[in-house]
N, C-alpha and C positions, 0 to 999 in steps of 0.2 A: 523406350520401354518404361521409363518412369511415368510419362504421361499416360501410358496405357494402364499402369497400375492405379494411377489416380482416378482415371475414368471408371475402373472396376469398383473402386471404393464408393464413388458417388452415383453409380448406376443402381446401387441397392436401395430399395424403397425405404428401409429403416434409416439409412443415412440421409436420404432426402428429407424425411420427416424430422429427423434430428436437427438438420440445418435450419428448417423452418421454425422449429421450437427455439433454437438459439437466437434467431432474428427477433422472435416475439419477446424472449427474455431480455435481449439487448434493449428493446424499446421500453419494456416495463422497468428495468433497473435504472435506465436513464431518467425516466419520469420521476421515479422515487428519489433519485439523487438530486434532481433539479428542485424538487419540492422541499428539500431540506433547508433551503435558503429562505429566511423569514424576514419580514419587515413590518414595523408598526407605524402607521401614519399619524399625523398630528391630531387625529380624532380618537386615537387609541384602537383603531381597527387593524387586525392582523391579516397579512396576505403572504402567499408563498409563490415560488416559481418565477416565471419570466418577469412579471411586473414587479415583484418584490426585489428581485436581483437588480433591476435597473434603478429603482429608487434607493436601494441600499448602496449601490455603487456610487451614485451621485452624492449621497450623504457622506460616505467615507472619504471619497476623493477630494472633498473640500478641505480635508485635513492632511492630504497627501504631502509628503516631504520627509526630511530627516528629523528624527525625534531628538531634538536637542533639549537643553535645560529650559530654554524659553518656551518650547512647545509643551513640555511637561508641566510647567507652571501654569500655562494657559489652560491646559486640560483640568488641572486641579481647581482652578478658579471657576471654570465653566461647570464642572461637576458639582461644585458647592452651590453655585447659583441655581442650578436645576433642582438639586435636592432640597433647597429651602423655598422652592416655589409652592404656591398653593395646590398645584396639581400633585406634586410629590408628597405633600403633607396630608392630603385628603385621605379619607378612609374608603373612598370609592375606587375600586380597582380600575375602572375605566379612566378615571382621572390620573391614576398612577401610570397607566400605559401611555397617556399623553406626555407625561414627564419623561418616561423612558424613551419615547420616540425622538426626543431632542438629544439624547445621549448616543444614539446609534452611530453617528459619524465618528466618534472618538472611542468607541467601546474597545477596539483593539489596543489602544494606548492605555486606557484605564485598566484594562485587563492585565497588562504586564506590570503596571504599577502595583496592583494588588499582589501579583506574583512576587515581585521583588521585595515588598515591604511586609509580606505576611510570613507565616511559618513555612519553611522549605517543604515540609511533607504534609501540609494541610492548607489547601487553597481557600482563601476567604474572599468571596466576591465583593464584599462591602469594605474591604480593607482600604481601598482608595479613598473612601469617605473621610478617613482619619489621618491621612498623610498630609503633612504641612508643606507649603510651597518652598520653604527654606531647605527641606531635606530631599525633596523629590528629584533634585538634580543628580543625586548620587545613585540613581537607579541601576546603572550598569555595574558600578562597584559593589552595590548591595547584592547583586546576583551572585557574584563570585564569593563574597564574604559569607553569605548564607550557606552556600554550597560547602565551603571549607568547614564551617561550624557543624554542618550535618555530617560530613565525613568523619569528623573528630568526636562526634557525639557517642559513638559506640553502637548506633542503631544498625549500621552496616559493617560487615567484616571484610574490608578491602585491605590488601597488602600495601605497604608503603609505595612500591612501584606503581601499583594500580591507582592509588590516590594521586600520585604525581601525574600520571597519564591523564586522569580525569580533570584535574585542576588545569593542566596545560591546555586541554581542549576548551575549557571554559574561558581561559585567558586569551585564547587565539580568536575568539569570536569578534568579528569586526563590528565596531560601534562608531557613531550612533546608527540605530536601525533606520531603514527607510520604510515609511508607512504608506499604504494605500489599500484599497479594497482587495481582499484576498479570498473572499468567501467561495468563489468559484473553484479555486485550486484546493481550498480547505475541504470542501465536501467531496471533491473528486478523490483526493488522497484517502479520505476516510472510507470511501465506498468501493474504490477500484479493486481492492483485494477480494471482496466478495464476488465481484464480476469475474475476476480472473479465475477464482475457484470454480465457478459455474462453467466458464469457458474450458478449463482444463478437463473437467469431467465429461463435457460434451465431445471434446477432441478425442478422448479415450474411446468413445464409441466409433469414431472414424478409423482409428488405427488398430483397434483390437482384432479386427478380422483380416488384416493384410496378410498375415502368415497362416492363419488357421483356415481361411476360406478354401484353399486348395484341397484340404483334406475333407472338409465338410461337404464340398461339392463333388467329391470323389474324382477330382482332377489332378491329384498328386502324382499319379503314375505317369500322366502325360507331361506334367510340368517338369518332373525330374528326369524324364527320359529324353528330353530335348537336348540339343548340343550345348546350350548355354544355361540349362536348368539349374545347375549347381554352382554357378559362378555369377555371370552377369545378371541373370534373372533375379537372383537373391539380392545382389547389390541394388538392383532397380527397386525392389520392394523396400529396402532400407531407405533409399533415396526418396521414394514416394512418401514414406512415413515422415521423414524429417521435413520434407517440403510441405506436407499437409499441416504438420504441427506449427511450423514457422509462419507460413502464409496465413493460416487461420488465426493464429495468435496476433500477428501484426495487424491484420485487417480489422478484427473485432475489437481489440483494445484501442486501436486508432479511431474506429467509429464511435466507440463509447466516449472516448476523450473529446473528440470533436463535437459530438452532440451536446455534452455537458457544458463545455467551455464556450461553445458558440452561443448558448443560451445565457449562461451565467457570467461570461466575460473572462478574458485572458489576463486581466489586470492582476498584479501581485506576483507574477512569476519570479521576479528577482528579489522579493522580500524574504527575510530569514524565516525559517520554519519555527523559530522560537515564539512567534506570535501565537502559534497553536500548540507547540511543544516546548514550553519554557525551560524544562529541565534537560532537554536533549543535548548530548555532547557532539552531535553532528552539526558542524558549522556549514550548512548548506541552505540553498534557497528552495522555494516550493517547487520550482521546475526541476532542480537537481534531485530533490526527494522523489519527485514523480518518476524520473528516469531510473533511479535506484530501485523503486518499487516495481516498475515494469520489467526491468532487467531481472530482478529476483524472481518475479512471477514466471518469466520465460524460462529461466534455468530450472525452476521447480517443475514447470509443466514438461519441459524436455526430459528431465530425469524420470519423472513418473511415467511418461509415455514410453520411454526407452525400456523400463522394466515391464511395462504392459506388452510391448512387442516381444520381449524376451520370453515372457510367459506364453504368449500366443504362438511363438515359434516352437517352444518346448512341449506344451500340452496339446497344441492343435485345437484349443477350445477358445472361442470368442468370449463366452460368458465368463470363464475364469479370468481371462485377460482383462476384461472390463472391471472386475472386482479389485484388481491390484491398485489402480489409482485411487479408488475409494478408500482403501485401507491406508495408503500413504498420506493422502491429503485430508481425509475426514476422520480416520481411525486414530492416527497418531496424536492429534490434538487432545483427544480424550485421555490417551495414555499420559500425556504431559501433565494432566491435572492430578494423576495418581502419583507419578514420580516427582518428588519434591527436590529435584536436582536441576536447577536452571541451566547449568553449563552443559549438561547432557541433553536436556530437552531442546535447548536453543540450537543444537546441532542436527536435529531431526529435519528431514527434507521438507516437511510441511511448513517450516519456518520461512522458507523461500517465498511463500505466498503471504507471509505476515511481516514483511519488511517494515510496513507502516508502524506496527506495534514495536518492533525491535529497535527502531531508531528513537523511540521514546524511553527505552530502558537501558540499564547498565549491565550488560552481560559481556564479560571480558575473558580473554584467554592469555595465559602466560606461556609463550612458546620460546624456550631457550633464553628467558630473560627479556624477551620482547613482548610488550602488551599490545594485544590486537582486539578490536571489538568484534562481536559475533558476525555482523553483516559482512565485514571485510573478509571473513573466512569462508562462510558457507557458500557464497556465490561462486568464487573461483573453484572451490573444492568440488562442488556438485557439477559445475560445468565440465571440469576435467573428467569426472567420473562418467558423465553422459557420453563424452567422446570416446573414452576407453571402452565403454560397454558396446559400442557399435560393432566392433569385430566379433564380440561374443555372440551377438544376434546372428551374424553371418555363419560363425562356426557351428552353432546349435542347429540352425536350419539346414545347413549343408549336410549334416550327418543324419538328417531325418530319413527314416526307413519307409519305403512304400509298402503298404499292406494290401 
């Protein structure tokens, strides 16, 4: 019966058209993501996409390895050499780009040097130019020291237990970092939340009519008069909804991921996310961050679609049901800009699709003296909520009256 319900969903012309649109959007978003990787060649010419990714990968992987003091000193010396070259000192932008092209291989390393030796809350791209070789070896210690100074500066109002929690997270980060080309994963993480949002809104079109269609097609009297109409048939509808949500999510996020990484490269999966998110308290790799973002997106999609199906079962209206995910996933972010209470806003369900942003920020909760970050709370809470709400759908639809 579950397969029968799924066939009913995709037999509708609107859903077939929506599926086609989703495929087109998948291709479009994938191309836009791929073109975010840029490379400047030795002549100062800029390129993007497949060719750029290959050349940038080759350049960065020449510096692949653990970032020890010797490597940091080598980067400082090479950076100084390039900055004092005639191309870098020229007033011609094309010549400047030629100098820049020579730096691309170690930009990830010079970037964290600027992070470590600059002001904690004000990134200075050129800070690496003034860091001495004798001090650059203290990069990892400097990260912790700067953070402690910022916490005690009075700019942020964290409690003592929260400060200790944050400092422990910083001190637990494994060093030295391993460096290699990570740009494929970097642009994937930056853009996958947008694709997941699009995917969630499209999935809402598929599931919004699962419960309302029987009434709109005037088939409700037949449906509820059958022997299994108010039990197994309803469970089949719920099962079909959950299966559509899960399969569509897995297939399309998987396709998006494979398209992007197949072109840009899988290198850098085990590198720490601090190359892109220097301040993050999450001591995870790019691959682990990806899994966290995708898991959060799935839970957010599941919760929004569950509410969509509840409204569909209650109102018997497909249109009203479709509006619900838009409010949850698109309306709440605007509300977050009005409400200046980060702890409240970070608990909204739309944040499940913004895990990439959340792992860069410090939103903490004190629960019975235990400090927990927001991501560790919202994912299990909304997953449990989605499971608990499934019987609610059954109960609402079972009590539907035939008119």
